[in-house]
ZAGUKOL-749995 format. One record per residue (C-alpha): x, y, z; residue in one letter. Coordinates in nm, 4 decimals. Example, Ala and Ser with C-alpha at 12.3 -4.5 7.8 and 13.67 -1.06 7.14 Angstrom:
2
+----------+----------+----------+------+
!        X !        Y !        Z ! code !
+----------+----------+----------+------+
!   1.2300 !  -0.4500 !   0.7800 !    A !
!   1.3670 !  -0.1060 !   0.7140 !    S !
+----------+----------+----------+------+
//
This chain:
367
+----------+----------+----------+------+
!        X !        Y !        Z ! code !
+----------+----------+----------+------+
!  19.5364 !   5.4933 !  -5.6520 !    X !
!  19.1730 !   5.4109 !  -5.5687 !    X !
!  19.1967 !   5.1027 !  -5.7811 !    X !
!  19.5005 !   4.9920 !  -5.5887 !    X !
!  19.3228 !   5.0479 !  -5.2557 !    X !
!  19.0217 !   4.8610 !  -5.3890 !    X !
!  19.2391 !   4.5656 !  -5.4858 !    X !
!  19.4141 !   4.5648 !  -5.1500 !    X !
!  19.0790 !   4.5892 !  -4.9678 !    X !
!  18.9401 !   4.2847 !  -5.1688 !    X !
!  19.2611 !   4.0933 !  -5.0989 !    X !
!  19.2447 !   4.1549 !  -4.7201 !    X !
!  18.8777 !   4.0849 !  -4.7356 !    X !
!  18.9346 !   3.7529 !  -4.9102 !    X !
!  19.2080 !   3.6652 !  -4.6675 !    X !
!  18.9863 !   3.7334 !  -4.3722 !    X !
!  18.7002 !   3.5248 !  -4.5115 !    X !
!  18.9532 !   3.2371 !  -4.5976 !    X !
!  19.0976 !   3.2592 !  -4.2296 !    X !
!  18.7460 !   3.2590 !  -4.0779 !    X !
!  18.6425 !   2.9628 !  -4.2880 !    X !
!  18.9522 !   2.7746 !  -4.1763 !    X !
!  18.8736 !   2.8608 !  -3.8160 !    X !
!  18.5173 !   2.7391 !  -3.8654 !    X !
!  18.6311 !   2.4079 !  -4.0146 !    X !
!  18.8693 !   2.3466 !  -3.7221 !    X !
!  18.5995 !   2.4426 !  -3.4731 !    X !
!  18.3546 !   2.2113 !  -3.6377 !    X !
!  18.6113 !   1.9307 !  -3.6290 !    X !
!  18.6265 !   1.9604 !  -3.2407 !    X !
!  18.3537 !   1.7502 !  -3.0888 !    X !
!  18.1665 !   1.8195 !  -2.7688 !    X !
!  18.3487 !   1.5199 !  -2.6157 !    X !
!  18.6809 !   1.6468 !  -2.7141 !    X !
!  18.5902 !   1.9912 !  -2.5608 !    X !
!  18.4804 !   1.8217 !  -2.2342 !    X !
!  18.8054 !   1.6196 !  -2.2292 !    X !
!  19.0215 !   1.9256 !  -2.2854 !    X !
!  18.8378 !   2.0984 !  -1.9912 !    X !
!  18.8803 !   1.8072 !  -1.7625 !    X !
!  19.2328 !   1.7574 !  -1.8428 !    X !
!  19.3099 !   2.1153 !  -1.7549 !    X !
!  19.1309 !   2.0663 !  -1.4219 !    X !
!  19.3364 !   1.7539 !  -1.3574 !    X !
!  19.6576 !   1.9442 !  -1.4475 !    X !
!  19.5587 !   2.2180 !  -1.2030 !    X !
!  19.4946 !   1.9686 !  -0.9319 !    X !
!  19.8334 !   1.8170 !  -0.9802 !    X !
!  20.0060 !   2.1657 !  -0.9760 !    X !
!  19.8069 !   2.2734 !  -0.6663 !    X !
!  19.9107 !   1.9529 !  -0.4710 !    X !
!  20.2748 !   1.9847 !  -0.5800 !    X !
!  20.2742 !   2.3629 !  -0.4762 !    X !
!  20.1042 !   2.2869 !  -0.1459 !    X !
!  20.3736 !   2.0408 !  -0.0498 !    X !
!  20.6548 !   2.2645 !  -0.1831 !    X !
!  20.5269 !   2.5623 !   0.0269 !    X !
!  20.4987 !   2.3478 !   0.3342 !    X !
!  20.8476 !   2.2077 !   0.2878 !    X !
!  21.0053 !   2.5564 !   0.2649 !    X !
!  20.8305 !   2.6694 !   0.5841 !    X !
!  20.8974 !   2.3418 !   0.7671 !    X !
!  21.2734 !   2.3530 !   0.6749 !    X !
!  21.2683 !   2.7047 !   0.8386 !    X !
!  21.1348 !   2.5582 !   1.1624 !    X !
!  21.3808 !   2.2719 !   1.1675 !    X !
!  21.6942 !   2.4715 !   1.1349 !    X !
!  22.0111 !   2.3822 !   0.9677 !    X !
!  22.1724 !   2.1632 !   1.2272 !    X !
!  22.0910 !   1.8219 !   1.0616 !    X !
!  22.3341 !   1.6247 !   1.2929 !    X !
!  22.1540 !   1.7600 !   1.6026 !    X !
!  21.8199 !   1.6800 !   1.4496 !    X !
!  21.9167 !   1.3003 !   1.3812 !    X !
!  22.0045 !   1.2618 !   1.7500 !    X !
!  21.6348 !   1.3269 !   1.8464 !    X !
!  21.3895 !   1.0513 !   1.8476 !    X !
!  21.0421 !   1.0747 !   1.6903 !    X !
!  20.8849 !   1.2212 !   2.0110 !    X !
!  21.1563 !   1.4679 !   2.0729 !    X !
!  21.1192 !   1.5902 !   1.7122 !    X !
!  20.7479 !   1.6334 !   1.7480 !    X !
!  20.7969 !   1.8169 !   2.0773 !    X !
!  21.0357 !   2.0557 !   1.9180 !    X !
!  20.8049 !   2.1796 !   1.6530 !    X !
!  20.4924 !   2.4174 !   1.7030 !    X !
!  20.2762 !   2.2401 !   1.4588 !    X !
!  20.2450 !   1.8993 !   1.6481 !    X !
!  20.0984 !   2.0046 !   1.9759 !    X !
!  19.7836 !   1.7926 !   1.9276 !    X !
!  19.9934 !   1.5004 !   1.8190 !    X !
!  20.2193 !   1.5183 !   2.1260 !    X !
!  19.9103 !   1.5558 !   2.3467 !    X !
!  19.7620 !   1.2400 !   2.1891 !    X !
!  20.0816 !   1.0404 !   2.2281 !    X !
!  20.1064 !   1.1392 !   2.5855 !    X !
!  19.7332 !   1.0757 !   2.6592 !    X !
!  19.7417 !   0.7315 !   2.5064 !    X !
!  20.0667 !   0.6267 !   2.6818 !    X !
!  20.2575 !   0.5819 !   2.3564 !    X !
!  20.5392 !   0.8233 !   2.4401 !    X !
!  20.7643 !   0.5509 !   2.5562 !    X !
!  20.6945 !   0.3373 !   2.2529 !    X !
!  20.7815 !   0.6077 !   2.0062 !    X !
!  21.0785 !   0.7163 !   2.2209 !    X !
!  21.2431 !   0.3783 !   2.2163 !    X !
!  21.5884 !   0.3742 !   2.0698 !    X !
!  21.5232 !   0.0266 !   1.9007 !    X !
!  21.1912 !   0.1365 !   1.7361 !    X !
!  21.3008 !   0.2038 !   1.3825 !    X !
!  20.9538 !   0.3004 !   1.2784 !    X !
!  20.7747 !   0.5173 !   1.0180 !    X !
!  20.5231 !   0.7639 !   1.1547 !    X !
!  20.2758 !   0.9643 !   0.9387 !    X !
!  20.2422 !   1.2675 !   1.1619 !    X !
!  19.9402 !   1.4865 !   1.1288 !    X !
!  19.9692 !   1.8554 !   1.1876 !    X !
!  19.7651 !   2.0618 !   1.4421 !    X !
!  19.5623 !   2.1708 !   1.1382 !    X !
!  19.4800 !   1.8178 !   1.0637 !    X !
!  19.3529 !   1.7445 !   1.4037 !    X !
!  19.1543 !   2.0670 !   1.3801 !    X !
!  18.9214 !   1.8970 !   1.1301 !    X !
!  18.8195 !   1.6317 !   1.3826 !    X !
!  18.5217 !   1.6594 !   1.6188 !    X !
!  18.5601 !   1.7412 !   1.9795 !    X !
!  18.7430 !   1.6233 !   2.1927 !    X !
!  19.0040 !   1.5116 !   1.9460 !    X !
!  19.0455 !   1.8443 !   1.7695 !    X !
!  19.3115 !   2.0184 !   1.9592 !    X !
!  19.5870 !   1.9602 !   2.2307 !    X !
!  19.3832 !   2.1125 !   2.5191 !    X !
!  19.0858 !   1.9037 !   2.4435 !    X !
!  19.2881 !   1.5780 !   2.3947 !    X !
!  19.4638 !   1.6369 !   2.7215 !    X !
!  19.1353 !   1.6683 !   2.9102 !    X !
!  19.0024 !   1.3467 !   2.7905 !    X !
!  18.9101 !   1.1088 !   3.0831 !    X !
!  18.6739 !   0.8574 !   2.9010 !    X !
!  18.8576 !   0.5244 !   2.8708 !    X !
!  18.6878 !   0.4247 !   2.5411 !    X !
!  18.7809 !   0.7586 !   2.3822 !    X !
!  19.1360 !   0.7156 !   2.4941 !    X !
!  19.1415 !   0.3625 !   2.3535 !    X !
!  18.9868 !   0.4899 !   2.0226 !    X !
!  19.2548 !   0.7586 !   2.0091 !    X !
!  19.5347 !   0.5054 !   2.0609 !    X !
!  19.4061 !   0.2806 !   1.7905 !    X !
!  19.3962 !   0.5956 !   1.5600 !    X !
!  19.7553 !   0.6953 !   1.6428 !    X !
!  19.8809 !   0.3385 !   1.5840 !    X !
!  19.7216 !   0.3386 !   1.2381 !    X !
!  19.9748 !   0.6199 !   1.1626 !    X !
!  20.2810 !   0.4007 !   1.2459 !    X !
!  20.4530 !   0.1352 !   1.0462 !    X !
!  20.6860 !  -0.1214 !   1.2261 !    X !
!  20.9747 !  -0.0463 !   0.9885 !    X !
!  21.1373 !   0.2526 !   0.8391 !    X !
!  21.0043 !   0.3421 !   0.4968 !    X !
!  21.1511 !   0.6341 !   0.3102 !    X !
!  20.9534 !   0.8258 !   0.0397 !    X !
!  21.1511 !   0.6583 !  -0.2511 !    X !
!  21.0648 !   0.3144 !  -0.1135 !    X !
!  20.7032 !   0.3596 !  -0.1685 !    X !
!  20.6069 !   0.1950 !  -0.5026 !    X !
!  20.4930 !   0.4345 !  -0.7819 !    X !
!  20.1151 !   0.4196 !  -0.8568 !    X !
!  19.8969 !   0.2251 !  -0.6104 !    X !
!  20.0256 !   0.0187 !  -0.3214 !    X !
!  19.9497 !  -0.0630 !   0.0530 !    X !
!  20.1049 !  -0.1657 !   0.3697 !    X !
!  20.0077 !  -0.2732 !   0.7312 !    X !
!  20.0169 !  -0.0199 !   1.0202 !    X !
!  20.0911 !  -0.1177 !   1.3943 !    X !
!  19.7110 !  -0.1345 !   1.4685 !    X !
!  19.6680 !  -0.4155 !   1.2062 !    X !
!  19.4893 !  -0.1940 !   0.9603 !    X !
!  19.6015 !  -0.1184 !   0.5959 !    X !
!  19.7246 !   0.2114 !   0.4676 !    X !
!  19.6820 !   0.2805 !   0.0968 !    X !
!  19.9173 !   0.4859 !  -0.1052 !    X !
!  19.8466 !   0.6835 !  -0.4282 !    X !
!  20.1927 !   0.7748 !  -0.5559 !    X !
!  20.1989 !   0.9659 !  -0.8911 !    X !
!  20.2721 !   1.3056 !  -1.0443 !    X !
!  20.5317 !   1.3551 !  -0.7697 !    X !
!  20.2402 !   1.3466 !  -0.5216 !    X !
!  20.2023 !   1.1059 !  -0.2367 !    X !
!  19.8598 !   1.0590 !  -0.0756 !    X !
!  19.7629 !   0.8199 !   0.1916 !    X !
!  19.4069 !   0.6623 !   0.2001 !    X !
!  19.3121 !   0.8956 !  -0.0871 !    X !
!  19.2753 !   1.2133 !   0.1089 !    X !
!  19.5824 !   1.2844 !   0.3297 !    X !
!  19.8586 !   1.4576 !   0.1397 !    X !
!  20.2237 !   1.3977 !   0.2470 !    X !
!  20.3449 !   1.7533 !   0.2964 !    X !
!  20.7028 !   1.6591 !   0.3664 !    X !
!  20.8661 !   1.3287 !   0.3615 !    X !
!  21.1879 !   1.1829 !   0.5206 !    X !
!  21.2226 !   1.3791 !   0.8349 !    X !
!  21.4915 !   1.1642 !   0.9846 !    X !
!  21.4913 !   1.0756 !   1.3468 !    X !
!  21.7301 !   0.8614 !   1.5693 !    X !
!  21.4710 !   0.5785 !   1.5792 !    X !
!  21.2886 !   0.6149 !   1.2449 !    X !
!  21.1473 !   0.8529 !   0.9978 !    X !
!  20.8467 !   1.0987 !   0.9949 !    X !
!  20.6326 !   1.1955 !   0.6923 !    X !
!  20.4089 !   1.4921 !   0.7718 !    X !
!  20.0495 !   1.4676 !   0.6613 !    X !
!  19.7621 !   1.7148 !   0.6461 !    X !
!  19.4623 !   1.4789 !   0.7333 !    X !
!  19.4313 !   1.2390 !   1.0384 !    X !
!  19.4027 !   0.8887 !   0.9149 !    X !
!  19.0876 !   0.7191 !   1.0343 !    X !
!  19.0570 !   0.3320 !   1.0340 !    X !
!  18.7335 !   0.2356 !   0.8505 !    X !
!  18.4734 !   0.0964 !   1.0707 !    X !
!  18.1984 !  -0.0136 !   0.8181 !    X !
!  18.1936 !  -0.2317 !   0.5075 !    X !
!  18.0557 !  -0.0930 !   0.1720 !    X !
!  17.7042 !  -0.2463 !   0.2409 !    X !
!  17.6733 !  -0.0699 !   0.5743 !    X !
!  17.7748 !   0.2651 !   0.4119 !    X !
!  17.5069 !   0.2106 !   0.1294 !    X !
!  17.2322 !   0.1049 !   0.3689 !    X !
!  17.3075 !   0.3903 !   0.6200 !    X !
!  17.2642 !   0.6729 !   0.3482 !    X !
!  16.9106 !   0.7409 !   0.2337 !    X !
!  17.0561 !   0.8886 !  -0.0969 !    X !
!  17.1557 !   0.5278 !  -0.1884 !    X !
!  16.8122 !   0.3633 !  -0.1549 !    X !
!  16.7772 !   0.2856 !  -0.5210 !    X !
!  17.1305 !   0.1410 !  -0.5357 !    X !
!  17.0441 !  -0.0687 !  -0.2386 !    X !
!  16.7233 !  -0.1854 !  -0.4161 !    X !
!  16.9219 !  -0.2636 !  -0.7291 !    X !
!  17.1792 !  -0.4632 !  -0.5168 !    X !
!  16.9037 !  -0.6562 !  -0.3393 !    X !
!  16.7217 !  -0.7251 !  -0.6788 !    X !
!  17.0406 !  -0.8765 !  -0.8245 !    X !
!  17.1583 !  -1.0644 !  -0.5096 !    X !
!  17.4693 !  -0.8603 !  -0.4910 !    X !
!  17.4265 !  -0.7286 !  -0.1407 !    X !
!  17.6233 !  -1.0091 !   0.0127 !    X !
!  17.9214 !  -0.9371 !  -0.2017 !    X !
!  17.9819 !  -0.6108 !  -0.0227 !    X !
!  17.9233 !  -0.7310 !   0.3202 !    X !
!  18.2103 !  -0.9716 !   0.3447 !    X !
!  18.5812 !  -0.9377 !   0.2913 !    X !
!  18.7232 !  -0.7963 !  -0.0360 !    X !
!  18.9091 !  -0.5019 !  -0.1867 !    X !
!  18.6503 !  -0.3262 !  -0.4085 !    X !
!  18.6045 !   0.0242 !  -0.5509 !    X !
!  18.2282 !   0.1093 !  -0.5814 !    X !
!  18.1304 !   0.4100 !  -0.7970 !    X !
!  17.7888 !   0.4568 !  -0.6234 !    X !
!  17.5229 !   0.6421 !  -0.8051 !    X !
!  17.2645 !   0.8435 !  -0.6077 !    X !
!  16.8930 !   0.8092 !  -0.6241 !    X !
!  16.9060 !   1.1283 !  -0.8402 !    X !
!  17.1426 !   0.9562 !  -1.0786 !    X !
!  16.9249 !   0.6515 !  -1.1020 !    X !
!  16.6223 !   0.8819 !  -1.1778 !    X !
!  16.7708 !   0.9850 !  -1.5085 !    X !
!  16.7346 !   0.6290 !  -1.6354 !    X !
!  16.4231 !   0.4923 !  -1.8162 !    X !
!  16.1731 !   0.2784 !  -1.6239 !    X !
!  16.2027 !   0.0350 !  -1.4572 !    X !
!  16.5565 !   0.1174 !  -1.3574 !    X !
!  16.4676 !   0.4794 !  -1.2331 !    X !
!  16.3614 !   0.4173 !  -0.8794 !    X !
!  16.3812 !   0.1865 !  -0.5772 !    X !
!  16.0065 !   0.1003 !  -0.6135 !    X !
!  16.0371 !   0.0188 !  -0.9839 !    X !
!  16.3553 !  -0.1877 !  -0.9443 !    X !
!  16.2039 !  -0.3863 !  -0.6478 !    X !
!  15.9020 !  -0.4745 !  -0.8850 !    X !
!  16.1074 !  -0.6073 !  -1.1788 !    X !
!  16.0336 !  -0.9599 !  -1.2632 !    X !
!  16.1777 !  -1.0034 !  -1.6026 !    X !
!  16.4948 !  -1.2094 !  -1.5765 !    X !
!  16.6602 !  -1.0218 !  -1.8798 !    X !
!  16.6146 !  -0.6858 !  -1.7112 !    X !
!  16.7508 !  -0.8334 !  -1.3882 !    X !
!  17.0579 !  -0.9756 !  -1.5705 !    X !
!  17.0993 !  -0.6296 !  -1.7494 !    X !
!  17.0754 !  -0.4544 !  -1.4182 !    X !
!  17.3303 !  -0.6877 !  -1.2623 !    X !
!  17.5796 !  -0.6181 !  -1.5303 !    X !
!  17.5198 !  -0.2413 !  -1.5046 !    X !
!  17.6099 !  -0.2701 !  -1.1222 !    X !
!  17.9150 !  -0.4649 !  -1.1847 !    X !
!  18.0232 !  -0.1966 !  -1.4204 !    X !
!  18.0357 !   0.0232 !  -1.1159 !    X !
!  18.2728 !  -0.2194 !  -0.9239 !    X !
!  18.6380 !  -0.2852 !  -0.9512 !    X !
!  18.8310 !  -0.5785 !  -0.7927 !    X !
!  19.0869 !  -0.3404 !  -0.6384 !    X !
!  19.0846 !  -0.0038 !  -0.4561 !    X !
!  19.1164 !   0.3089 !  -0.6717 !    X !
!  19.1280 !   0.6441 !  -0.4802 !    X !
!  19.0477 !   0.9539 !  -0.6793 !    X !
!  19.4027 !   1.0272 !  -0.7363 !    X !
!  19.4342 !   0.6866 !  -0.8924 !    X !
!  19.1941 !   0.7752 !  -1.1805 !    X !
!  19.4866 !   0.9429 !  -1.3374 !    X !
!  19.4420 !   1.1455 !  -1.6625 !    X !
!  19.2285 !   0.9289 !  -1.8801 !    X !
!  19.3364 !   0.6059 !  -1.7088 !    X !
!  19.1587 !   0.2923 !  -1.8179 !    X !
!  18.9977 !   0.1195 !  -1.5098 !    X !
!  18.8750 !  -0.2419 !  -1.5413 !    X !
!  18.5475 !  -0.3425 !  -1.3766 !    X !
!  18.3750 !  -0.6538 !  -1.2879 !    X !
!  18.1111 !  -0.6309 !  -1.5636 !    X !
!  18.1191 !  -0.8565 !  -1.8715 !    X !
!  18.4027 !  -0.8109 !  -2.1133 !    X !
!  18.4719 !  -0.6583 !  -2.3609 !    X !
!  18.3488 !  -0.3075 !  -2.3048 !    X !
!  18.3995 !  -0.3356 !  -1.9132 !    X !
!  18.6384 !  -0.0493 !  -1.8842 !    X !
!  18.5901 !   0.3088 !  -1.7426 !    X !
!  18.7973 !   0.6043 !  -1.8165 !    X !
!  18.9089 !   0.8335 !  -1.5243 !    X !
!  19.0147 !   1.1845 !  -1.4445 !    X !
!  19.1783 !   1.2453 !  -1.1231 !    X !
!  19.0916 !   1.5064 !  -0.8580 !    X !
!  19.2023 !   1.5784 !  -0.5070 !    X !
!  18.8552 !   1.5909 !  -0.3444 !    X !
!  18.6549 !   1.4850 !  -0.6510 !    X !
!  18.7163 !   1.3045 !  -0.9817 !    X !
!  18.5479 !   1.2224 !  -1.3106 !    X !
!  18.4554 !   0.8870 !  -1.4579 !    X !
!  18.3102 !   0.7906 !  -1.8084 !    X !
!  18.1236 !   0.4844 !  -1.9023 !    X !
!  18.1478 !   0.3509 !  -2.2615 !    X !
!  17.7737 !   0.4491 !  -2.3312 !    X !
!  17.7673 !   0.7712 !  -2.1346 !    X !
!  17.7849 !   1.0916 !  -2.3411 !    X !
!  17.9561 !   1.2859 !  -2.0750 !    X !
!  18.1929 !   1.2188 !  -1.7841 !    X !
!  18.0236 !   1.1612 !  -1.4443 !    X !
!  18.1384 !   1.3627 !  -1.1456 !    X !
!  18.2568 !   1.1684 !  -0.8316 !    X !
!  18.1935 !   1.3768 !  -0.5219 !    X !
!  18.2345 !   1.2972 !  -0.2373 !    X !
!  18.5137 !   1.0609 !  -0.3024 !    X !
!  18.7424 !   0.8179 !  -0.1088 !    X !
!  18.4842 !   0.6933 !   0.1427 !    X !
!  18.7022 !   0.4280 !   0.3091 !    X !
!  18.5309 !   0.1010 !   0.3952 !    X !
!  18.6676 !  -0.2146 !   0.5633 !    X !
!  18.6392 !  -0.4021 !   0.2230 !    X !
!  18.7145 !  -0.1127 !  -0.0229 !    X !
!  18.6451 !   0.2491 !  -0.1026 !    X !
!  18.3199 !   0.4357 !  -0.2362 !    X !
!  18.2897 !   0.7215 !  -0.4640 !    X !
!  17.9509 !   0.8958 !  -0.4953 !    X !
!  17.8497 !   0.9430 !  -0.8640 !    X !
!  17.5999 !   1.1902 !  -1.0218 !    X !
!  17.5280 !   0.9615 !  -1.3158 !    X !
!  17.4734 !   0.5828 !  -1.3491 !    X !
!  17.7614 !   0.4432 !  -1.5606 !    X !
!  17.6534 !   0.2571 !  -1.8600 !    X !
!  17.8590 !  -0.0305 !  -2.0262 !    X !
+----------+----------+----------+------+
//
């Protein structure tokens, strides 16, 4: 009996050793890069699920507010629908204050309105943060600014959710500004940050899409954003040294992955500080720096949601090897350069400019 037990014990011990050996071989086969990618993919999947769930929860609550009488709802115009719901007090106050109630009530309007909730207005500074403060505005400049913001939420034609192109697209608002759509994973974002909570609320004179952030027209170009932030002084010095500042002061439609001073400080000299970069005289180093900077720029706008899950993002750097890899996020994202050992975190993201969008990076991306 003891011999049988001993043999059984040996067999079990051998099996355990073999199993552990196999596990070690599998573990050894997984690289740190694969581990990082698995973690980031899980984060991206969670972000997608969270945004889908936020919209689904809101739609359930919103439908409860709207009631079941669809025919009666369709007889109301855009303003009447907003007035009938408790979550649009700030929007209604803004429409009244700016004299746009008549326009948005017109039977011939046939418009699309991206309608921010009261919670969206609450994120704005005083006096634009609630209905009472908006109603009390008397400054003509503030009223005009508010009117421009509201018109930035209106399209001159009716556009349903299914008419918005999958992926990246844009359209022109009534104030002449451009709205940018990120439409993927059953999630629709406007200008990168504003989630469409519920779409296709039909009115007699158009359609309403409810959003969770007020859309603000950009007022600065990319160069002005960089120059106005001391955390970008090294980046500004690099742009000046390579004669690229003028590229970002004019018209365009760029995405800039903007490394901070801390990110540059991780590089070897002379690329590690504004002073060292300004002192460079070697043309080969200047050319290398220019290519690195172009590796941080794309020729079209990518908001963080457009990074996708390991999407390839082409840059303005010299080909081949001018692609970045992206991982989406809602308020952040991740980007990897060809020669970077890890993904770089983009945070904050979606800083809208008149000629593009800026994402703040914690590493310099290396081609």
